[in-house]
DRENDO-1510 file (C-alpha; in Angstrom, 1 decimal, always signed):
<recs>
REC; n; res; u; v; w
REC; 1; MET; +0.0; +0.0; +0.0 .
REC; 2; ARG; +1.6; +3.2; -1.2 .
REC; 3; LEU; +1.1; +6.9; -0.7 .
REC; 4; ALA; +2.0; +9.6; -3.2 .
REC; 5; ALA; +2.6; +13.0; -1.7 .
REC; 6; ALA; +3.0; +16.0; -3.9 .
REC; 7; GLY; +3.4; +19.8; -3.7 .
REC; 8; ASP; +5.2; +22.2; -1.5 .
REC; 9; ASN; +8.6; +21.5; +0.0 .
REC; 10; CYS; +11.0; +23.9; +1.8 .
REC; 11; ILE; +14.0; +24.2; +4.0 .
REC; 12; ASP; +12.9; +25.4; +7.5 .
REC; 13; TYR; +15.7; +27.7; +8.5 .
REC; 14; TYR; +16.1; +28.3; +12.2 .
REC; 15; ALA; +18.3; +31.4; +12.2 .
REC; 16; ALA; +18.9; +31.4; +16.0 .
REC; 17; GLU; +20.5; +27.9; +15.7 .
REC; 18; GLY; +21.9; +28.2; +12.2 .
REC; 19; ALA; +20.0; +25.0; +11.4 .
REC; 20; ALA; +18.5; +24.1; +8.0 .
REC; 21; ARG; +15.9; +21.4; +8.2 .
REC; 22; PRO; +13.9; +19.8; +5.3 .
REC; 23; GLY; +10.2; +20.3; +5.5 .
REC; 24; GLY; +7.0; +21.2; +3.7 .
REC; 25; ASN; +3.5; +19.7; +4.3 .
REC; 26; PRO; +3.5; +16.7; +1.8 .
REC; 27; VAL; +7.2; +16.1; +2.5 .
REC; 28; ASN; +6.5; +15.8; +6.2 .
REC; 29; VAL; +3.5; +13.5; +5.6 .
REC; 30; ALA; +5.6; +11.2; +3.4 .
REC; 31; VAL; +8.5; +10.9; +5.8 .
REC; 32; ASN; +6.3; +10.3; +8.8 .
REC; 33; LEU; +4.2; +7.7; +7.0 .
REC; 34; VAL; +7.3; +5.7; +6.1 .
REC; 35; ALA; +8.5; +6.1; +9.8 .
REC; 36; GLY; +5.2; +4.5; +10.8 .
REC; 37; GLY; +5.7; +1.5; +8.6 .
REC; 38; GLY; +4.3; +2.5; +5.2 .
REC; 39; GLN; +5.6; +3.3; +1.8 .
REC; 40; ALA; +5.6; +6.8; +0.2 .
REC; 41; SER; +6.7; +8.7; -2.8 .
REC; 42; TYR; +7.2; +12.5; -3.0 .
REC; 43; LEU; +6.7; +14.6; -6.1 .
REC; 44; GLY; +7.8; +18.2; -6.2 .
REC; 45; ALA; +10.5; +20.6; -7.4 .
REC; 46; VAL; +13.7; +21.7; -5.7 .
REC; 47; GLY; +16.4; +24.2; -6.8 .
REC; 48; SER; +19.8; +23.4; -8.2 .
REC; 49; ASP; +21.4; +24.6; -4.9 .
REC; 50; ASP; +22.7; +23.0; -1.8 .
REC; 51; HIS; +19.3; +23.1; -0.1 .
REC; 52; GLY; +17.8; +21.1; -3.0 .
REC; 53; ARG; +20.4; +18.4; -2.6 .
REC; 54; LEU; +19.9; +18.4; +1.2 .
REC; 55; LEU; +16.2; +17.9; +0.8 .
REC; 56; ILE; +16.5; +15.0; -1.8 .
REC; 57; ASP; +19.2; +13.3; +0.2 .
REC; 58; ALA; +17.3; +13.6; +3.4 .
REC; 59; LEU; +14.1; +12.2; +1.9 .
REC; 60; ALA; +15.9; +9.3; +0.2 .
REC; 61; GLY; +17.7; +8.6; +3.5 .
REC; 62; ARG; +14.3; +8.2; +5.2 .
REC; 63; GLY; +13.1; +5.7; +2.6 .
REC; 64; VAL; +10.9; +8.0; +0.5 .
REC; 65; ASP; +10.8; +7.4; -3.2 .
REC; 66; VAL; +12.3; +10.6; -4.8 .
REC; 67; SER; +12.3; +9.4; -8.4 .
REC; 68; HIS; +9.9; +12.1; -9.4 .
REC; 69; VAL; +11.5; +15.1; -7.7 .
REC; 70; ARG; +12.5; +17.6; -10.3 .
REC; 71; VAL; +15.7; +19.7; -9.9 .
REC; 72; LEU; +15.2; +23.1; -11.6 .
REC; 73; PRO; +17.6; +26.0; -12.1 .
REC; 74; GLY; +17.1; +28.4; -9.2 .
REC; 75; LYS; +16.5; +28.3; -5.4 .
REC; 76; THR; +14.8; +25.7; -3.2 .
REC; 77; ALA; +12.0; +27.2; -1.1 .
REC; 78; VAL; +13.1; +28.5; +2.3 .
REC; 79; THR; +10.9; +29.4; +5.3 .
REC; 80; GLN; +12.4; +31.4; +8.2 .
REC; 81; VAL; +11.4; +29.8; +11.5 .
REC; 82; GLU; +11.7; +31.1; +15.1 .
REC; 83; LEU; +11.1; +28.8; +18.0 .
REC; 84; VAL; +9.5; +30.4; +21.1 .
REC; 85; ASP; +8.9; +28.1; +24.1 .
REC; 86; GLY; +8.6; +25.1; +21.8 .
REC; 87; GLU; +6.1; +26.8; +19.5 .
REC; 88; ARG; +7.2; +27.4; +15.9 .
REC; 89; ARG; +6.6; +30.8; +14.4 .
REC; 90; PHE; +7.0; +31.4; +10.7 .
REC; 91; GLY; +8.7; +34.4; +9.2 .
REC; 92; GLU; +9.6; +35.3; +5.6 .
REC; 93; TYR; +9.0; +32.6; +2.9 .
REC; 94; ASP; +10.8; +32.4; -0.4 .
REC; 95; GLU; +8.9; +29.9; -2.6 .
REC; 96; GLY; +11.8; +29.5; -5.1 .
REC; 97; VAL; +11.2; +27.0; -7.9 .
REC; 98; MET; +8.1; +25.6; -6.3 .
REC; 99; ALA; +6.2; +28.7; -7.5 .
REC; 100; ASP; +5.4; +27.1; -10.9 .
REC; 101; PHE; +5.2; +23.4; -9.9 .
REC; 102; ARG; +2.5; +21.4; -11.8 .
REC; 103; LEU; +1.9; +17.7; -12.2 .
REC; 104; ARG; +2.9; +16.5; -15.7 .
REC; 105; GLU; +1.3; +13.6; -17.5 .
REC; 106; GLU; +4.2; +11.3; -16.5 .
REC; 107; ASP; +3.7; +12.3; -12.9 .
REC; 108; LEU; +0.0; +11.5; -13.0 .
REC; 109; ASP; +0.8; +8.1; -14.5 .
REC; 110; PHE; +3.2; +7.5; -11.7 .
REC; 111; ILE; +0.6; +8.6; -9.1 .
REC; 112; ALA; -1.8; +6.0; -10.6 .
REC; 113; GLY; +0.4; +3.3; -9.2 .
REC; 114; HIS; -0.3; +4.4; -5.6 .
REC; 115; ASP; -3.3; +3.8; -3.3 .
REC; 116; LEU; -3.7; +7.3; -2.0 .
REC; 117; PHE; -2.6; +10.8; -2.9 .
REC; 118; VAL; -2.0; +13.7; -0.5 .
REC; 119; THR; -1.3; +17.4; -1.1 .
REC; 120; GLY; -2.2; +20.7; +0.6 .
REC; 121; LEU; -3.0; +24.4; +0.6 .
REC; 122; TRP; +0.4; +25.6; -0.7 .
REC; 123; GLY; +1.0; +22.8; -3.3 .
REC; 124; HIS; -0.6; +24.6; -6.3 .
REC; 125; LEU; -2.4; +21.4; -7.3 .
REC; 126; GLU; -6.0; +22.2; -6.3 .
REC; 127; ASP; -7.2; +22.3; -10.0 .
REC; 128; GLN; -5.4; +19.0; -10.8 .
REC; 129; LEU; -7.1; +16.8; -8.2 .
REC; 130; GLY; -9.7; +15.7; -10.6 .
REC; 131; LEU; -7.0; +14.3; -12.9 .
REC; 132; VAL; -5.7; +12.2; -10.0 .
REC; 133; ARG; -9.1; +10.9; -9.0 .
REC; 134; ALA; -9.8; +10.1; -12.7 .
REC; 135; ARG; -7.0; +7.6; -12.4 .
REC; 136; GLY; -8.7; +5.9; -9.5 .
REC; 137; VAL; -6.6; +7.3; -6.7 .
REC; 138; PRO; -8.4; +8.8; -3.6 .
REC; 139; VAL; -7.3; +12.3; -2.6 .
REC; 140; ALA; -6.4; +13.7; +0.9 .
REC; 141; PHE; -5.9; +17.4; +1.3 .
REC; 142; ASP; -4.6; +19.6; +4.1 .
REC; 143; PHE; -6.4; +23.0; +4.2 .
REC; 144; ALA; -4.2; +24.0; +7.2 .
REC; 145; THR; -5.6; +27.0; +9.2 .
REC; 146; LYS; -7.2; +28.7; +6.2 .
REC; 147; PRO; -10.9; +27.7; +6.0 .
REC; 148; ASP; -11.7; +30.8; +4.0 .
REC; 149; ASP; -8.9; +30.6; +1.5 .
REC; 150; PRO; -10.1; +30.4; -2.2 .
REC; 151; VAL; -8.2; +27.1; -2.5 .
REC; 152; VAL; -10.9; +25.5; -0.2 .
REC; 153; ALA; -13.7; +26.2; -2.8 .
REC; 154; ALA; -11.5; +25.1; -5.7 .
REC; 155; ALA; -10.4; +21.8; -4.1 .
REC; 156; ILE; -13.1; +20.6; -1.7 .
REC; 157; GLY; -15.3; +18.9; -4.3 .
REC; 158; GLN; -12.4; +16.7; -5.4 .
REC; 159; VAL; -11.2; +15.6; -2.0 .
REC; 160; ASP; -11.9; +12.3; -0.2 .
REC; 161; TYR; -10.2; +13.1; +3.1 .
REC; 162; ALA; -10.2; +16.8; +4.2 .
REC; 163; PHE; -7.9; +18.0; +7.1 .
REC; 164; PHE; -7.7; +21.4; +8.6 .
REC; 165; ALA; -6.3; +22.8; +11.9 .
REC; 166; THR; -7.7; +25.1; +14.5 .
REC; 167; GLU; -6.3; +26.5; +17.8 .
REC; 168; GLY; -8.8; +24.7; +19.9 .
REC; 169; PRO; -12.4; +23.5; +20.1 .
REC; 170; ASP; -14.9; +26.0; +18.6 .
REC; 171; GLY; -18.0; +24.1; +19.6 .
REC; 172; ASP; -20.9; +24.5; +17.3 .
REC; 173; ALA; -19.0; +26.8; +14.9 .
REC; 174; LEU; -16.4; +24.1; +14.3 .
REC; 175; ARG; -18.9; +21.4; +13.7 .
REC; 176; ASP; -21.0; +23.5; +11.4 .
REC; 177; ARG; -17.9; +24.2; +9.3 .
REC; 178; MET; -17.1; +20.5; +9.2 .
REC; 179; ARG; -20.7; +19.7; +8.1 .
REC; 180; ASP; -20.4; +22.3; +5.3 .
REC; 181; TYR; -17.1; +20.7; +4.1 .
REC; 182; ALA; -18.6; +17.2; +4.2 .
REC; 183; SER; -21.7; +18.4; +2.2 .
REC; 184; ARG; -19.4; +19.4; -0.7 .
REC; 185; GLY; -17.7; +16.0; -1.2 .
REC; 186; PRO; -15.3; +14.6; +1.3 .
REC; 187; ARG; -15.9; +11.2; +2.8 .
REC; 188; VAL; -14.2; +12.2; +6.0 .
REC; 189; VAL; -13.4; +15.7; +7.5 .
REC; 190; VAL; -10.9; +16.0; +10.3 .
REC; 191; ALA; -10.0; +19.0; +12.4 .
REC; 192; THR; -6.8; +18.9; +14.5 .
REC; 193; MET; -6.9; +21.0; +17.6 .
REC; 194; GLY; -3.4; +20.8; +19.1 .
REC; 195; ALA; -3.5; +19.9; +22.7 .
REC; 196; TYR; -7.2; +19.5; +22.5 .
REC; 197; GLY; -6.9; +16.5; +20.2 .
REC; 198; SER; -8.9; +16.0; +17.0 .
REC; 199; VAL; -12.5; +15.5; +15.8 .
REC; 200; ALA; -13.6; +13.8; +12.7 .
REC; 201; LEU; -16.9; +13.8; +10.8 .
REC; 202; ALA; -17.6; +10.5; +9.0 .
REC; 203; ASP; -20.9; +9.2; +7.7 .
REC; 204; GLY; -22.7; +12.0; +9.6 .
REC; 205; VAL; -21.2; +11.1; +12.9 .
REC; 206; PHE; -18.7; +13.1; +14.9 .
REC; 207; ILE; -15.8; +11.2; +16.5 .
REC; 208; GLU; -13.4; +12.7; +19.1 .
REC; 209; CYS; -9.8; +11.6; +19.9 .
REC; 210; PRO; -7.6; +13.1; +22.7 .
REC; 211; ALA; -4.1; +14.2; +22.1 .
REC; 212; ARG; -1.4; +12.0; +23.6 .
REC; 213; PRO; +0.4; +13.6; +26.6 .
REC; 214; CYS; +4.0; +14.1; +25.6 .
REC; 215; PRO; +6.9; +16.5; +26.0 .
REC; 216; VAL; +6.9; +19.4; +23.5 .
REC; 217; ILE; +10.2; +20.4; +22.1 .
REC; 218; ASP; +9.1; +21.8; +18.7 .
REC; 219; THR; +5.6; +21.9; +17.3 .
REC; 220; MET; +6.9; +22.0; +13.7 .
REC; 221; GLY; +5.2; +19.4; +11.5 .
REC; 222; ALA; +3.0; +17.9; +14.3 .
REC; 223; GLY; -0.1; +18.4; +12.2 .
REC; 224; ASP; +1.5; +16.9; +9.2 .
REC; 225; SER; +2.6; +13.9; +11.3 .
REC; 226; TYR; -1.0; +13.5; +12.5 .
REC; 227; ILE; -2.1; +13.3; +8.9 .
REC; 228; ALA; +0.6; +10.7; +8.1 .
REC; 229; GLY; -0.6; +8.5; +11.0 .
REC; 230; PHE; -4.3; +8.9; +10.0 .
REC; 231; LEU; -3.6; +8.1; +6.3 .
REC; 232; ARG; -1.6; +5.1; +7.4 .
REC; 233; GLY; -4.8; +3.9; +9.0 .
REC; 234; VAL; -6.7; +4.6; +5.8 .
REC; 235; LEU; -4.3; +2.5; +3.8 .
REC; 236; LEU; -4.7; -0.3; +6.3 .
REC; 237; ALA; -8.5; +0.0; +6.0 .
REC; 238; ALA; -8.8; +0.8; +9.7 .
REC; 239; PRO; -11.9; +2.4; +11.3 .
REC; 240; VAL; -11.8; +6.2; +11.6 .
REC; 241; GLU; -11.3; +5.9; +15.3 .
REC; 242; GLU; -8.2; +3.9; +14.8 .
REC; 243; CYS; -7.0; +6.3; +12.1 .
REC; 244; MET; -7.3; +9.1; +14.6 .
REC; 245; ARG; -5.4; +7.2; +17.3 .
REC; 246; LEU; -2.6; +6.5; +14.8 .
REC; 247; GLY; -2.5; +10.2; +14.0 .
REC; 248; ALA; -2.2; +11.2; +17.6 .
REC; 249; VAL; +0.6; +8.7; +18.2 .
REC; 250; SER; +2.5; +10.0; +15.2 .
REC; 251; ALA; +2.0; +13.6; +16.2 .
REC; 252; SER; +3.3; +12.9; +19.7 .
REC; 253; ARG; +6.6; +11.5; +18.3 .
REC; 254; THR; +7.1; +14.6; +16.2 .
REC; 255; LEU; +6.5; +17.0; +19.1 .
REC; 256; GLY; +9.4; +15.5; +21.0 .
REC; 257; ILE; +12.1; +16.3; +18.4 .
REC; 258; ASN; +13.6; +19.4; +16.8 .
REC; 259; GLY; +12.1; +20.1; +13.4 .
REC; 260; ALA; +9.5; +18.2; +11.5 .
REC; 261; TRP; +11.5; +14.9; +11.4 .
</recs>
């Protein structure tokens, strides 16, 4: 059972430490899914610089298939990161060569050999999701913390598993938004709420899962790690409750390390 992850990648640069760590939503999902015992490929574009080589080598070293990563003339994307009491804060972002990334026909053919596809808000692929589904591959999408972003309207009708993040439980407002998402196509809608755990809407029923108590060193990539654990459960045909538990376990591992992985 294989996952194809595509879209944004970047180097998370922690200036205070002088540390450059590979990251990006689908990148983090792919790495954490492999760490949980699955198989994953990553499709994206990196620059012809040292950061691009760092990212490719790091992914390959973690067992992710990088055969469809493109190396383009220019810079790899970089996000400036500050860590304050374990909470990551994003600064300036230079998208580099990822700005014009699109899936090619050969990429779509490659994705067709996988069992599940995942991308997210900054992957520039919202209008190509139908092409993936037309090849019989279900789609998971991370809408992050942007429920009102135009990408939501563009993508939601072509998504099977929709994820988004919120600071905490919003009561009826959160559940109303999840119902609205579900009415537009997804089989399952999941909201991650940090220390408050997660809630899913599947078949009209809300399911809650607590976060796992753990030390917090760096929150970078914890939400992506949750998605990786959840999708590992999907690939194993596990019930939604078990997918959520696997997501919480995966996120707790990531919270205890520096960087996303």
